[in-house]
FIBAKE-625291 format. One record per residue (C-alpha): residue in one letter; x, y, z. Coordinates in steps of 0.2 Angstrom, whole numbers, padded with zeros to 4 digits. Layout:
! residues N
- A/X/Y/Z
...
END
This chain:
! residues 468
- M/0068/0235/0219
- S/0076/0238/0203
- Y/0069/0245/0187
- E/0068/0232/0177
- T/0058/0223/0191
- A/0048/0238/0192
- I/0043/0240/0174
- A/0037/0219/0174
- N/0029/0223/0190
- M/0018/0235/0178
- Y/0016/0224/0163
- S/0011/0211/0176
- L/-0004/0222/0179
- G/-0011/0217/0162
- H/-0017/0229/0146
- E/-0028/0241/0154
- L/-0046/0236/0144
- S/-0043/0218/0137
- Q/-0040/0212/0157
- T/-0049/0223/0168
- P/-0064/0221/0175
- S/-0078/0236/0168
- N/-0081/0241/0186
- K/-0062/0245/0188
- F/-0066/0261/0180
- D/-0070/0272/0194
- L/-0064/0288/0199
- A/-0067/0285/0217
- H/-0052/0271/0219
- M/-0042/0283/0212
- R/-0046/0295/0224
- V/-0042/0284/0237
- L/-0025/0280/0230
- L/-0021/0297/0228
- G/-0027/0302/0244
- A/-0016/0291/0253
- L/0000/0298/0244
- G/-0006/0315/0250
- N/-0013/0321/0234
- P/-0001/0326/0222
- Q/-0014/0332/0209
- E/-0019/0344/0219
- R/-0001/0353/0221
- F/0000/0359/0202
- P/-0011/0365/0190
- G/-0017/0357/0173
- V/-0022/0354/0157
- L/-0034/0339/0153
- I/-0034/0334/0134
- A/-0046/0323/0127
- G/-0052/0317/0110
- T/-0050/0304/0099
- S/-0038/0309/0085
- G/-0024/0324/0091
- K/-0024/0323/0110
- G/-0006/0320/0110
- S/-0002/0330/0096
- T/-0009/0345/0103
- A/-0004/0342/0122
- A/0013/0340/0115
- T/0012/0357/0106
- L/0003/0365/0120
- A/0021/0358/0131
- S/0031/0364/0123
- I/0024/0381/0118
- L/0022/0383/0140
- V/0041/0377/0141
- A/0047/0389/0128
- S/0037/0402/0139
- G/0049/0399/0155
- L/0038/0387/0165
- E/0043/0369/0172
- T/0031/0359/0163
- G/0025/0342/0167
- L/0018/0332/0152
- Y/0010/0317/0153
- T/0006/0307/0136
- S/-0001/0287/0133
- P/0004/0274/0126
- H/0026/0274/0123
- L/0032/0269/0107
- V/0048/0262/0116
- R/0050/0264/0134
- I/0035/0268/0147
- N/0045/0282/0153
- E/0042/0293/0139
- R/0025/0294/0145
- I/0030/0306/0161
- R/0040/0321/0155
- V/0047/0339/0164
- N/0051/0352/0151
- H/0055/0337/0136
- E/0065/0325/0148
- E/0058/0309/0151
- I/0059/0303/0169
- S/0074/0295/0175
- D/0075/0275/0179
- D/0078/0279/0196
- D/0065/0292/0197
- F/0053/0278/0190
- C/0060/0263/0203
- A/0059/0275/0219
- L/0042/0283/0215
- H/0034/0264/0207
- D/0039/0254/0224
- L/0030/0271/0235
- V/0015/0269/0224
- E/0014/0251/0226
- R/0019/0250/0243
- T/0003/0261/0246
- A/-0007/0249/0234
- E/-0008/0237/0245
- R/-0006/0245/0260
- L/-0025/0249/0255
- G/-0029/0234/0247
- S/-0026/0225/0265
- Q/-0035/0238/0275
- G/-0049/0235/0262
- E/-0049/0254/0256
- L/-0047/0246/0236
- P/-0058/0232/0232
- W/-0042/0229/0220
- H/-0024/0234/0212
- P/-0025/0248/0204
- S/-0023/0246/0185
- F/-0007/0249/0173
- F/-0015/0267/0168
- E/-0020/0270/0185
- M/-0002/0266/0192
- L/0009/0275/0179
- T/-0006/0291/0182
- A/0000/0291/0200
- I/0020/0289/0196
- A/0015/0304/0186
- F/0007/0315/0198
- E/0020/0309/0211
- H/0036/0316/0198
- F/0028/0331/0195
- T/0023/0339/0213
- R/0042/0331/0219
- A/0049/0340/0201
- N/0036/0359/0206
- V/0032/0358/0189
- D/0024/0375/0187
- I/0010/0367/0175
- A/0005/0350/0169
- V/-0004/0346/0155
- L/-0011/0330/0154
- E/-0018/0319/0141
- V/-0033/0307/0146
- G/-0029/0290/0140
- M/-0047/0284/0135
- G/-0065/0293/0133
- G/-0063/0305/0149
- R/-0076/0305/0160
- L/-0070/0289/0171
- D/-0051/0292/0164
- A/-0039/0291/0177
- T/-0032/0310/0174
- N/-0050/0316/0176
- V/-0046/0318/0194
- I/-0036/0338/0194
- E/-0046/0350/0192
- P/-0041/0359/0175
- K/-0037/0379/0172
- V/-0041/0374/0156
- S/-0050/0357/0145
- V/-0047/0353/0130
- I/-0056/0343/0117
- T/-0048/0336/0099
- D/-0058/0327/0086
- I/-0070/0313/0092
- S/-0075/0298/0078
- L/-0080/0281/0082
- D/-0064/0270/0093
- H/-0067/0260/0109
- Q/-0083/0257/0106
- K/-0085/0243/0118
- Y/-0079/0253/0133
- L/-0087/0270/0126
- G/-0102/0266/0115
- N/-0107/0265/0099
- T/-0110/0282/0093
- V/-0100/0297/0091
- S/-0114/0306/0103
- E/-0110/0290/0114
- I/-0091/0295/0113
- A/-0092/0313/0115
- R/-0104/0312/0131
- E/-0089/0300/0136
- K/-0075/0314/0132
- A/-0085/0329/0139
- G/-0083/0323/0157
- I/-0066/0334/0159
- I/-0078/0349/0156
- R/-0077/0358/0174
- R/-0094/0370/0180
- G/-0090/0385/0177
- R/-0074/0382/0167
- L/-0065/0386/0152
- V/-0067/0373/0138
- V/-0055/0374/0122
- T/-0062/0366/0106
- L/-0065/0368/0086
- P/-0082/0365/0074
- Q/-0081/0346/0071
- H/-0093/0332/0069
- P/-0111/0338/0072
- A/-0114/0325/0084
- A/-0099/0330/0092
- N/-0102/0347/0093
- D/-0121/0344/0099
- V/-0115/0334/0113
- I/-0100/0347/0119
- G/-0112/0363/0116
- N/-0125/0354/0128
- V/-0113/0352/0141
- I/-0105/0369/0140
- L/-0123/0373/0144
- E/-0128/0361/0158
- L/-0113/0365/0166
- G/-0110/0385/0164
- A/-0095/0383/0157
- T/-0086/0395/0144
- G/-0083/0388/0126
- V/-0068/0393/0118
- S/-0066/0390/0099
- A/-0048/0389/0091
- V/-0056/0392/0074
- L/-0046/0410/0072
- Y/-0029/0400/0074
- V/-0034/0387/0059
- P/-0027/0394/0041
- P/-0035/0394/0026
- V/-0040/0371/0023
- S/-0042/0372/0005
- P/-0038/0359/-0010
- A/-0021/0369/-0012
- S/-0016/0368/0005
- E/-0003/0355/0004
- Q/0009/0373/0001
- Y/0012/0375/0020
- F/0023/0359/0018
- G/0038/0357/0013
- A/0055/0351/0015
- N/0063/0356/0032
- Q/0077/0373/0030
- D/0077/0377/0046
- S/0089/0368/0057
- K/0078/0376/0073
- A/0065/0365/0071
- S/0068/0350/0083
- D/0059/0335/0072
- A/0069/0322/0066
- A/0062/0321/0046
- G/0064/0330/0032
- Y/0047/0340/0033
- V/0036/0353/0041
- S/0021/0364/0039
- R/0024/0384/0039
- Y/0013/0398/0039
- P/0010/0414/0046
- L/-0003/0417/0060
- L/-0008/0429/0067
- V/-0009/0426/0089
- M/-0013/0437/0105
- G/-0010/0453/0090
- E/0006/0448/0083
- Q/0009/0441/0066
- I/0021/0425/0069
- E/0025/0414/0056
- V/0023/0394/0062
- V/0035/0379/0060
- T/0030/0364/0067
- P/0034/0346/0062
- L/0017/0340/0063
- V/0013/0339/0045
- G/-0007/0337/0041
- R/-0020/0344/0036
- H/-0027/0338/0052
- Q/-0014/0345/0061
- L/-0018/0362/0057
- R/-0031/0358/0069
- N/-0021/0351/0084
- V/-0007/0365/0084
- A/-0022/0379/0082
- L/-0030/0371/0099
- A/-0013/0372/0107
- I/-0011/0388/0103
- A/-0028/0396/0110
- A/-0027/0385/0125
- A/-0010/0394/0129
- E/-0018/0412/0125
- E/-0032/0407/0139
- L/-0022/0402/0153
- G/-0013/0415/0148
- K/-0026/0427/0151
- Q/-0028/0415/0167
- G/-0012/0425/0176
- V/0000/0410/0170
- R/0015/0419/0166
- G/0028/0420/0152
- I/0016/0417/0137
- T/0019/0428/0125
- P/0017/0427/0103
- N/0037/0424/0103
- S/0039/0408/0117
- I/0023/0404/0105
- E/0029/0403/0089
- R/0048/0396/0096
- G/0037/0381/0108
- I/0027/0377/0089
- R/0046/0376/0082
- E/0053/0365/0096
- T/0038/0355/0097
- R/0045/0335/0101
- W/0031/0320/0092
- P/0041/0307/0086
- G/0030/0293/0074
- R/0017/0304/0070
- F/0019/0306/0052
- Q/0040/0306/0054
- A/0049/0305/0039
- V/0066/0300/0038
- P/0076/0303/0021
- A/0084/0289/0012
- A/0102/0285/0018
- D/0114/0273/0016
- D/0107/0258/0006
- A/0090/0263/0016
- P/0075/0270/0007
- E/0064/0286/0014
- F/0053/0281/0029
- V/0038/0285/0036
- F/0034/0281/0054
- D/0014/0285/0059
- V/0004/0279/0071
- A/-0012/0279/0063
- H/-0025/0267/0073
- N/-0041/0270/0069
- P/-0051/0276/0052
- A/-0051/0294/0055
- G/-0031/0294/0060
- A/-0029/0283/0041
- W/-0038/0296/0030
- A/-0025/0311/0041
- L/-0012/0299/0035
- R/-0016/0296/0017
- S/-0022/0313/0013
- T/-0001/0320/0020
- L/0006/0307/0011
- S/-0006/0311/-0005
- A/0001/0331/-0003
- I/0018/0327/-0002
- Y/0020/0310/-0009
- E/0011/0312/-0026
- G/0016/0301/-0041
- R/0028/0291/-0030
- P/0028/0274/-0026
- F/0023/0268/-0007
- I/0026/0249/0000
- F/0017/0247/0016
- I/0023/0238/0033
- F/0006/0238/0042
- G/0000/0229/0058
- A/-0015/0234/0068
- M/-0021/0227/0087
- R/-0036/0215/0084
- D/-0049/0227/0094
- K/-0045/0240/0077
- A/-0055/0243/0065
- I/-0042/0235/0052
- A/-0055/0233/0038
- E/-0059/0249/0036
- M/-0040/0254/0038
- A/-0034/0244/0025
- E/-0050/0249/0011
- I/-0044/0269/0014
- L/-0025/0264/0015
- F/-0019/0249/0005
- P/-0026/0258/-0012
- L/-0012/0269/-0010
- A/0002/0255/-0009
- E/0010/0245/-0023
- R/0013/0231/-0010
- V/0007/0229/0008
- I/0018/0217/0020
- A/0003/0215/0036
- T/0016/0209/0051
- Q/0012/0208/0068
- A/0022/0217/0086
- E/0025/0208/0101
- N/0011/0212/0109
- P/-0005/0199/0114
- R/-0016/0213/0106
- S/-0006/0211/0091
- A/-0020/0203/0075
- T/-0010/0192/0066
- P/-0005/0195/0048
- E/-0018/0183/0044
- E/-0032/0191/0051
- I/-0025/0207/0043
- R/-0027/0200/0027
- Q/-0043/0192/0030
- A/-0049/0210/0035
- A/-0043/0217/0020
- R/-0048/0199/0009
- R/-0062/0214/-0004
- L/-0046/0224/-0011
- T/-0036/0215/-0026
- I/-0021/0221/-0018
- D/-0008/0210/-0016
- I/-0003/0207/0003
- E/0012/0199/0009
- E/0012/0192/0027
- A/0028/0193/0038
- P/0028/0183/0055
- D/0039/0200/0062
- V/0042/0220/0062
- A/0061/0216/0060
- A/0057/0202/0044
- A/0045/0215/0037
- L/0056/0228/0035
- A/0070/0216/0027
- R/0054/0213/0014
- A/0050/0231/0013
- R/0071/0236/0010
- A/0072/0224/-0004
- L/0056/0227/-0012
- A/0058/0247/-0013
- P/0058/0255/-0031
- P/0070/0270/-0031
- K/0059/0284/-0025
- G/0053/0274/-0015
- V/0043/0276/0003
- V/0042/0265/0013
- V/0025/0268/0027
- V/0026/0259/0042
- T/0011/0262/0051
- G/-0008/0255/0058
- S/-0001/0253/0078
- I/0009/0264/0090
- Y/0018/0245/0095
- I/0022/0244/0076
- V/0031/0259/0073
- G/0040/0262/0091
- E/0047/0242/0085
- A/0053/0247/0069
- M/0062/0265/0076
- R/0070/0254/0090
- L/0075/0242/0076
- L/0083/0255/0063
- G/0090/0266/0076
- A/0078/0280/0070
- G/0078/0296/0082
- I/0064/0292/0095
- W/0066/0312/0105
- Q/0082/0317/0098
- K/0086/0322/0082
- V/0096/0303/0076
- P/0100/0299/0057
- L/0091/0282/0052
- R/0107/0270/0052
- K/0112/0257/0040
- T/0108/0242/0050
- T/0115/0223/0047
- Q/0104/0213/0060
- F/0090/0209/0048
END
């Protein structure tokens, strides 16, 4: 089987949420599949990270710290920007095409055998297959530890079959209500499903309803809650002092901005320099630091103030307020995968802090099941012009559906049939000093970055292109 065939087979399973019956979210089935593979998830220690916003940023930062500490580190995240391989990484390197193909074949043959024998009632879903591939890859790579971003929820997520050394819960807000519940409390209960009896959970004070649920679950399970508050620098109306142009060649972001501030960690003062920009990212970095320190206390070797400082500096997590300075005839671009109201507020805050007085053009596309009207009300008032478009994804809202969702706003909204057309129009409209903001969905951001030749995981400048 070729890599291309393996990828086609994965996508043929359909979208995890829209085409999967609700009773398919059953960890018993995932355990049957993994048991037939020899339980690879039991051969490495792991960290589980759940939440509505920030779990990917927290996972990427923690994994980078562990790599800087000299540990063979697996990182499993979702979704991807351009290629599925991005989701499965060891020491920053994504799984190779050959390894992905071989492991897909192994998991697929195992799933077919289990189905034919009646041990599985149906074929594993896309995410279950991918999670099994990740676990097998981490085992074969002999990782010292793996950082696993929960896909959705927590309690019934395929990643939740591991016994984590530390669980981390990031900020919780409304998202995926159809599957997780209609209130913050209901969603928090699902996220808190990653907490283990007698184990550690790292979190931060947040929405009172979420705090209440998480606190009660900790008490019910006799777990130990660890607050990352000590690692959040003071946040005030003047907190944009932490954000600035990246003058440090050691920082690994492809963008032009970093957050920089001093912090006392493990009894020593370090300088945090992170390519993850925005007030919300201060919280995510704090969670990663607290989780790393707790792992060190549990005997995970190599974690020091210096490795924490270096790991934060070397974090790679593209598409999260990734700013690419103007080049040739291209305006400055900002890519941000904000896909819910909480993410939209975070993006709005960061844009206002860094680009005060600059004109914005938004390229916006979203999945049909997202809170498009709310995101539009948060973001569109910042823009001189909005270009509504759609990704090559059957779940994408059409430009007309986006326009209808934002009909209460008075701003002029243009429609572009695809991302390429939206980019061409944005370039034509961009005034001097203008900033083009591409947001609303990871799929929109991924397509735009691919079309523009912007760096995904490496430091690659935005190149001039004539394909439009």
